[in-house]
C-alpha positions as CSV (number, residue, x, y, z in Angstrom):
1,M,137.2,151.2,89.2
2,N,133.7,151.3,87.6
3,E,132.6,151.0,84.0
4,K,132.3,154.7,83.5
5,E,135.9,155.3,84.6
6,L,137.0,152.6,82.1
7,E,135.2,154.5,79.3
8,F,137.5,157.5,79.7
9,G,140.6,155.5,80.3
10,L,141.2,156.3,83.9
11,D,142.2,153.9,86.6
12,P,142.3,156.1,89.7
13,D,142.8,153.2,92.1
14,A,146.0,152.2,90.3
15,I,147.3,155.7,90.3
16,L,146.6,156.2,94.0
17,D,148.2,152.8,94.8
18,S,151.4,153.6,92.9
19,H,151.7,156.9,94.6
20,K,151.1,155.5,98.1
21,S,153.7,152.8,97.5
22,F,156.3,155.3,96.3
23,F,155.6,157.5,99.4
24,E,155.7,154.6,101.8
25,Q,159.0,153.4,100.4
26,G,160.4,156.8,101.4
27,G,160.8,158.2,97.9
28,T,160.0,161.7,98.9
29,R,161.6,161.9,102.4
30,S,165.0,163.3,101.4
31,I,165.2,167.1,101.6
32,A,168.1,167.2,99.2
33,L,166.1,165.1,96.7
34,R,163.1,167.4,97.0
35,I,165.3,170.4,96.2
36,L,166.9,168.5,93.3
37,Y,163.5,167.8,91.7
38,L,162.4,171.4,92.3
39,Q,165.5,172.6,90.5
40,R,164.9,170.1,87.7
41,L,161.4,171.5,87.4
42,K,162.7,175.1,87.2
43,Q,165.1,174.2,84.5
44,A,162.4,172.4,82.5
45,L,160.1,175.5,82.8
46,K,162.8,177.7,81.5
47,K,163.7,175.3,78.7
48,Y,160.1,175.2,77.4
49,E,159.4,179.0,77.9
50,A,158.5,179.4,74.2
51,E,156.1,176.4,74.3
52,W,154.4,177.8,77.4
53,F,153.9,181.2,75.7
54,A,152.5,179.5,72.7
55,A,150.1,177.3,74.7
56,L,148.8,180.2,76.8
57,R,148.3,182.2,73.6
58,K,146.3,179.4,72.0
59,D,144.1,178.8,75.1
60,L,143.6,182.4,76.4
61,N,145.3,184.7,73.9
62,K,147.8,185.8,76.6
63,S,150.7,188.0,75.4
64,D,154.2,186.9,76.2
65,F,154.5,189.7,78.7
66,E,151.4,188.7,80.6
67,S,152.3,185.0,80.3
68,Y,155.6,185.6,82.0
69,T,154.6,188.2,84.6
70,T,151.4,186.4,85.8
71,E,152.2,182.8,85.1
72,L,155.7,181.5,84.4
73,G,157.7,184.1,86.3
74,I,155.7,183.7,89.5
75,V,156.3,179.9,89.5
76,L,160.0,180.4,88.9
77,S,160.2,182.9,91.7
78,E,158.3,180.6,94.0
79,I,160.6,177.6,93.3
80,G,163.7,179.8,94.0
81,F,162.2,181.2,97.2
82,I,161.2,177.8,98.6
83,S,164.3,175.9,97.5
84,S,166.6,178.3,99.2
85,R,164.8,178.0,102.6
86,L,163.5,174.5,102.6
87,T,166.3,172.9,104.6
88,G,165.7,175.3,107.5
89,W,161.9,174.9,107.3
90,A,162.0,171.1,107.4
91,K,164.1,170.9,110.6
92,P,162.4,169.7,113.8
93,R,161.6,172.7,116.0
94,K,162.4,172.6,119.7
95,V,159.8,174.2,122.0
96,R,159.8,175.1,125.7
97,T,159.2,172.4,128.4
98,A,156.3,172.9,130.7
99,L,156.8,172.7,134.5
100,T,154.7,169.5,134.5
101,H,157.2,168.0,132.1
102,V,160.5,168.7,133.9
103,G,163.2,166.4,132.6
104,S,161.7,166.0,129.2
105,K,162.3,167.6,125.8
106,S,159.6,168.8,123.4
107,L,159.8,169.2,119.7
108,I,157.7,169.6,116.6
109,T,158.7,167.5,113.6
110,K,157.6,168.2,110.0
111,E,156.1,165.3,108.0
112,P,154.3,165.3,104.6
113,Y,150.6,164.2,104.4
114,G,151.2,161.6,101.7
115,T,149.5,161.8,98.3
116,V,148.0,165.2,97.4
117,L,145.3,165.8,94.8
118,I,145.5,169.3,93.2
119,I,142.6,170.4,91.0
120,A,143.6,173.5,89.0
121,P,141.5,176.1,87.2
122,W,141.7,177.5,83.7
123,N,142.2,181.2,84.2
124,Y,145.9,180.9,85.2
125,P,146.4,177.3,84.1
126,L,150.2,177.3,84.6
127,Q,150.6,179.3,87.7
128,L,147.6,177.9,89.6
129,A,148.6,174.3,88.8
130,L,152.3,174.6,89.6
131,S,152.4,177.0,92.6
132,P,150.6,174.5,94.8
133,L,152.5,171.6,93.3
134,V,155.8,173.3,94.3
135,G,154.6,173.6,97.9
136,A,153.4,169.9,97.9
137,I,156.7,168.6,96.5
138,A,158.7,170.8,99.0
139,A,156.8,169.3,101.9
140,G,157.6,165.8,100.7
141,N,154.3,164.7,99.2
142,T,153.5,162.9,95.9
143,V,151.0,164.7,93.7
144,V,148.2,163.9,91.4
145,L,147.4,167.0,89.3
146,K,144.1,167.5,87.4
147,P,144.4,170.6,85.1
148,S,141.4,172.2,83.5
149,E,140.0,170.7,80.3
150,L,139.2,174.3,79.2
151,T,142.8,175.0,78.5
152,P,143.9,171.9,76.7
153,N,147.2,173.2,75.3
154,V,148.5,174.1,78.7
155,S,147.1,170.9,80.1
156,A,149.0,168.8,77.5
157,L,152.2,170.7,78.1
158,L,151.9,170.2,81.9
159,K,151.5,166.5,81.3
160,Q,154.5,166.3,79.0
161,I,156.9,168.4,81.1
162,L,156.0,167.0,84.5
163,G,156.3,163.5,83.0
164,E,159.9,164.4,81.9
165,V,160.8,165.8,85.4
166,F,159.2,163.4,87.8
167,P,158.7,159.6,88.0
168,A,155.1,158.7,87.2
169,D,154.4,157.5,90.8
170,Y,155.7,160.8,92.2
171,V,153.8,163.3,90.1
172,T,150.9,162.3,87.7
173,V,149.0,164.6,85.5
174,V,145.4,163.4,84.8
175,E,143.6,165.1,82.0
176,G,139.8,165.2,81.4
177,G,136.6,166.9,82.4
178,P,134.4,167.0,85.4
179,E,133.9,163.2,85.3
180,V,137.6,162.7,85.9
181,S,137.6,165.1,88.8
182,N,134.6,163.3,90.3
183,A,136.4,159.9,89.9
184,L,139.5,161.3,91.7
185,L,137.5,162.9,94.5
186,A,135.8,159.6,95.2
187,R,139.2,158.2,96.3
188,K,140.8,158.7,99.7
189,F,143.7,161.1,99.1
190,D,145.7,162.5,102.1
191,Y,145.1,166.1,101.1
192,I,143.1,168.0,98.5
193,F,144.0,171.4,97.1
194,F,141.3,173.0,94.9
195,T,141.2,176.3,93.1
196,G,138.0,177.3,91.4
197,S,134.4,178.5,91.9
198,V,132.4,178.5,95.1
199,G,129.9,176.0,93.7
200,V,132.5,173.4,92.8
201,G,134.3,174.1,96.0
202,K,131.3,172.9,97.9
203,I,131.3,169.7,95.9
204,V,135.0,169.2,96.6
205,M,134.5,169.8,100.3
206,E,131.5,167.4,100.4
207,A,133.6,164.7,98.7
208,A,136.5,165.3,101.1
209,A,134.2,165.0,104.1
210,K,133.4,161.4,103.3
211,H,137.0,160.5,104.0
212,L,137.7,163.3,106.5
213,T,140.4,164.5,104.1
214,P,141.8,168.0,104.9
215,V,141.4,170.6,102.2
216,T,142.5,173.9,101.0
217,L,139.9,175.8,99.0
218,E,140.9,178.8,96.9
219,L,137.6,180.2,95.7
220,G,136.5,183.7,94.7
221,G,133.7,186.2,95.2
222,K,132.9,189.8,94.5
223,S,136.0,191.7,95.5
224,P,135.2,195.4,96.0
225,C,137.4,198.3,95.1
226,I,136.8,201.5,97.2
227,V,138.0,204.8,95.9
228,H,137.7,207.5,98.6
229,D,137.4,211.2,97.9
230,D,141.1,212.0,98.6
231,A,142.5,209.3,96.2
232,N,145.1,210.0,93.5
233,L,142.6,209.4,90.7
234,R,145.0,209.1,87.8
235,L,147.1,206.5,89.6
236,A,144.0,204.8,91.0
237,A,142.5,204.5,87.5
238,R,145.7,203.1,86.1
239,R,146.0,200.4,88.8
240,I,142.3,199.6,88.7
241,V,142.5,199.0,84.9
242,F,145.6,196.9,85.4
243,G,143.9,194.8,88.1
244,K,140.5,194.4,86.4
245,F,141.4,193.8,82.8
246,T,144.5,191.7,83.0
247,N,143.6,188.3,81.5
248,A,140.4,189.9,80.2
249,G,139.1,190.1,83.8
250,Q,139.3,186.4,84.4
251,T,141.2,186.7,87.7
252,C,139.8,185.5,91.0
253,I,141.1,188.6,92.8
254,A,140.3,191.1,90.1
255,P,138.3,194.2,91.4
256,D,134.8,193.0,90.8
257,Y,133.1,196.4,91.2
258,V,134.1,199.9,92.2
259,L,132.6,201.9,95.0
260,V,133.6,205.6,94.5
261,H,132.7,208.7,96.5
262,R,130.0,210.6,94.7
263,N,132.1,213.8,94.7
264,I,134.8,212.2,92.5
265,R,132.8,209.8,90.4
266,D,132.9,211.7,87.1
267,R,136.6,212.5,87.4
268,L,137.4,208.8,88.1
269,L,135.4,207.7,85.0
270,T,137.3,210.2,82.9
271,E,140.6,208.8,84.2
272,L,139.5,205.2,83.7
273,K,138.6,205.9,80.0
274,A,141.9,207.5,79.4
275,E,143.8,204.6,81.0
276,L,141.8,202.0,79.0
277,A,142.8,203.8,75.8
278,R,146.4,203.9,77.0
279,F,146.4,200.1,77.8
280,Y,144.5,198.7,74.9
281,G,144.2,201.5,72.2
282,G,141.1,202.4,70.3
283,D,140.3,198.9,69.1
284,P,140.8,196.4,72.0
285,L,139.1,193.6,70.1
286,N,141.9,193.6,67.6
287,N,144.7,194.3,70.1
288,P,146.9,191.1,70.1
289,A,147.9,191.8,73.7
290,Y,144.3,191.7,74.9
291,G,143.1,188.3,76.2
292,R,140.0,186.4,75.2
293,I,137.2,184.7,77.1
294,V,137.9,181.0,77.7
295,G,134.7,179.6,76.1
296,Q,131.3,180.2,74.6
297,R,129.4,179.5,77.8
298,Q,131.4,182.1,79.7
299,F,131.2,184.5,76.8
300,D,127.3,184.3,76.7
301,R,127.1,184.7,80.5
302,L,129.1,187.9,80.3
303,M,127.2,189.2,77.4
304,S,124.0,188.9,79.4
305,F,125.4,191.2,82.0
306,L,125.7,194.0,79.4
307,Q,121.9,194.5,79.8
308,D,122.5,195.9,83.3
309,G,123.1,199.6,83.9
310,K,124.6,202.0,81.4
311,I,127.7,201.3,79.2
312,V,129.9,204.4,79.4
313,V,132.9,202.8,77.6
314,G,133.3,199.5,75.8
315,G,130.6,197.0,75.3
316,E,131.8,195.8,71.9
317,A,132.1,192.0,71.4
318,D,133.3,189.4,68.8
319,R,131.8,186.0,69.4
320,D,134.1,184.3,66.9
321,K,137.2,185.6,68.7
322,L,135.6,185.2,72.1
323,K,136.5,188.8,72.9
324,I,134.6,191.5,74.9
325,S,136.1,194.9,75.0
326,P,137.0,196.4,78.4
327,T,133.6,197.8,79.6
328,I,132.6,200.2,82.4
329,L,129.0,200.2,83.6
330,T,127.3,202.9,85.6
331,D,123.7,203.3,86.9
332,V,124.0,199.8,88.4
333,H,122.2,198.7,91.6
334,W,122.6,195.7,93.9
335,G,119.6,193.9,92.6
336,M,120.9,193.5,89.0
337,P,122.3,190.1,87.8
338,V,125.7,191.7,87.3
339,M,125.9,192.4,91.1
340,Q,124.6,189.0,92.2
341,E,127.6,186.8,91.3
342,E,131.3,187.1,90.6
343,I,131.7,188.7,87.1
344,F,135.0,187.0,86.1
345,G,135.3,189.0,82.9
346,P,136.1,192.5,81.5
347,L,133.0,194.3,82.9
348,L,133.4,196.8,85.7
349,P,130.3,198.2,87.4
350,V,130.8,201.6,89.2
351,L,128.6,202.5,92.1
352,V,128.7,205.6,94.3
353,Y,128.6,206.3,98.0
354,D,128.3,209.4,100.2
355,E,129.5,208.1,103.5
356,L,132.1,205.5,104.3
357,Q,129.7,203.7,106.7
358,E,127.5,203.0,103.7
359,V,130.4,201.0,102.1
360,I,131.0,199.1,105.4
361,E,127.3,198.1,105.6
362,W,127.0,197.1,101.9
363,V,130.1,194.9,101.9
364,R,129.2,193.3,105.3
365,K,125.8,192.2,103.9
366,R,127.5,190.1,101.3
367,P,129.7,187.0,101.4
368,K,133.2,187.8,102.6
369,P,135.3,188.6,99.5
370,L,138.6,187.0,98.4
371,A,140.2,190.5,98.0
372,L,139.5,194.1,98.8
373,Y,141.1,197.2,97.4
374,L,141.1,200.7,98.9
375,F,142.4,203.9,97.4
376,T,143.0,206.6,99.9
377,G,145.8,208.4,101.7
378,N,143.7,208.9,104.9
379,R,145.1,206.5,107.5
380,K,141.9,206.7,109.6
381,V,139.9,205.5,106.5
382,Q,142.5,202.7,105.9
383,R,142.2,201.5,109.6
384,T,138.4,201.7,109.5
385,V,138.1,199.6,106.3
386,T,140.7,197.0,107.1
387,H,139.5,196.6,110.7
388,E,135.8,196.5,110.1
389,L,135.6,194.4,107.0
390,S,136.6,190.7,106.7
391,F,138.3,189.7,103.4
392,G,140.9,187.2,102.3
393,G,143.6,189.8,101.6
394,G,144.1,193.0,99.8
395,T,146.0,196.1,98.8
396,I,145.9,199.7,99.7
397,N,146.4,202.1,96.8
398,D,147.0,199.3,94.3
399,T,145.4,196.1,93.0
400,L,146.5,192.4,92.8
401,M,150.0,193.0,94.3
402,H,149.4,191.2,97.6
403,I,149.3,187.9,95.7
404,A,152.8,188.5,94.2
405,T,154.9,188.4,97.3
406,P,156.1,185.1,98.8
407,Y,156.2,186.7,102.3
408,L,152.4,187.0,102.5
409,P,150.1,184.0,102.7
410,F,147.3,184.0,100.1
411,G,143.9,182.7,100.7
412,G,140.2,183.4,101.3
413,V,137.8,183.5,104.2
414,G,134.3,182.3,104.5
415,E,132.8,181.6,101.1
416,S,135.9,182.9,99.4
417,G,137.9,180.0,100.6
418,M,139.8,178.3,103.5
419,G,143.5,177.8,104.0
420,S,146.3,179.6,102.3
421,Y,149.6,179.2,100.5
422,H,152.6,180.9,98.9
423,G,156.1,180.9,100.2
424,H,156.5,179.4,103.7
425,E,152.7,179.0,103.9
426,S,152.8,176.6,100.9
427,F,155.2,174.4,102.9
428,R,153.1,174.6,106.0
429,T,149.9,173.9,104.1
430,F,151.2,170.5,102.8
431,T,153.0,169.6,106.1
432,H,151.7,167.9,109.2
433,E,153.4,169.2,112.3
434,K,153.8,166.3,114.7
435,S,154.3,167.0,118.4
436,I,156.7,164.8,120.3
437,V,157.7,164.6,123.9
438,K,161.0,162.8,124.8
439,Q,160.6,161.9,128.4
440,T,163.5,161.1,130.8
441,T,164.0,157.7,132.3
442,L,166.4,159.0,135.0
443,F,163.7,159.8,137.5
444,D,159.9,159.8,137.9
445,F,157.5,162.0,139.9
446,S,155.0,160.0,141.9
447,F,152.6,163.0,142.2
448,R,151.5,162.4,138.7
449,Y,149.8,159.1,139.5
450,A,146.5,158.5,141.2
451,F,148.1,156.6,144.2
452,S,150.0,159.7,145.3
453,K,148.3,161.4,148.3
454,R,150.0,164.7,147.7
455,G,149.6,164.6,143.9
456,L,146.4,166.7,143.5
457,S,147.7,169.6,145.5
458,I,151.1,169.6,143.6
459,I,149.3,169.4,140.2
460,R,147.0,172.3,141.2
461,R,149.9,174.5,141.9
462,L,151.7,173.5,138.7
463,L,148.7,174.0,136.4
464,K,147.3,177.3,137.8
């Protein structure tokens, strides 16, 4: 521990040592105990539901509906799904025996990595902290959780509730800013799970590389939304508004921009305007159910994007409330700042295309997105887009919904991330699969040894 770490009251070495000791003493090995702690966590989350809603409203002005459907409810569902299946997942798995191994038995055993560092973001500060934690606990790890300092009320509640549920050397919540993250990243954890920006993700990966620590990186990028000329425009507009403006656009898989066929562009804009009025009324800035931007720096960055293109609806802002009304931009081109980086806010650029191949070429030229959305009933178009473009995951004729099922792994590809989680994939992410061969001692084949004259010819036949 250095002097700087002492200044902000952190002793990362002591935290890591206590966790490793707890793990090495077998404190997390029992499957029944893991399930017990997950159920305790579930009960605590339910008990403090009102406090979660209050904290999320203070930090991000989330409504109770949005707080439950996009945060608390998802975590409760994840705990239930994993708990009911964990005993089966954790069992050793027998596999077939190769001809070269006659007489032996082969199996794959599941073991936890050890102590996991989870660094969580601010946009879904409850869900994106606890969903990976649930997977790490289910797999038998101890966890050091670093929530975002930009959502201090949720962070404090995480520290309080997890402290009530888990022993301190099983789960530890460490609060603080980037200096705390850097201090933790300098230590040798057994696994690192990070959710956040591409830029910080590179820093995390660089730090992990010094210790050869495996990582999962859940990042972001500019996720396109393609609206083809046969789309159901009213339904497409409703689902685009839902996906884009939930949490005031501060969603890593939100549609970042729309690519719409030129023939239906004006009709789509009309439907988008109607749905915005239906969702948020005529005065979104004063709608208590509409979220706010997390901080001044993010607010100013988004306001600078309003200089790009033409505002066809929205554009109002209140700096004191940190609110920007849902905004649609047209006359945007790829060279504008708003198209150079992930927007992560309530601004939706709309661009047009004439041929589907244009869309393919435009998206291919850019980093692989975390999500992609396509509105069309044409199966040939669906096959073309999903087969020819690489992206983390997506939805056809809807937005966001692929993240909400425990049966699908969620994660990015390329610059949008590496690794995945949710459901069984969460257990697998935090589990090392150890291969074991149980060899017989009843007999031995001499051909496997160098002194056997016939060995090479026998092995050739077995391995061809």
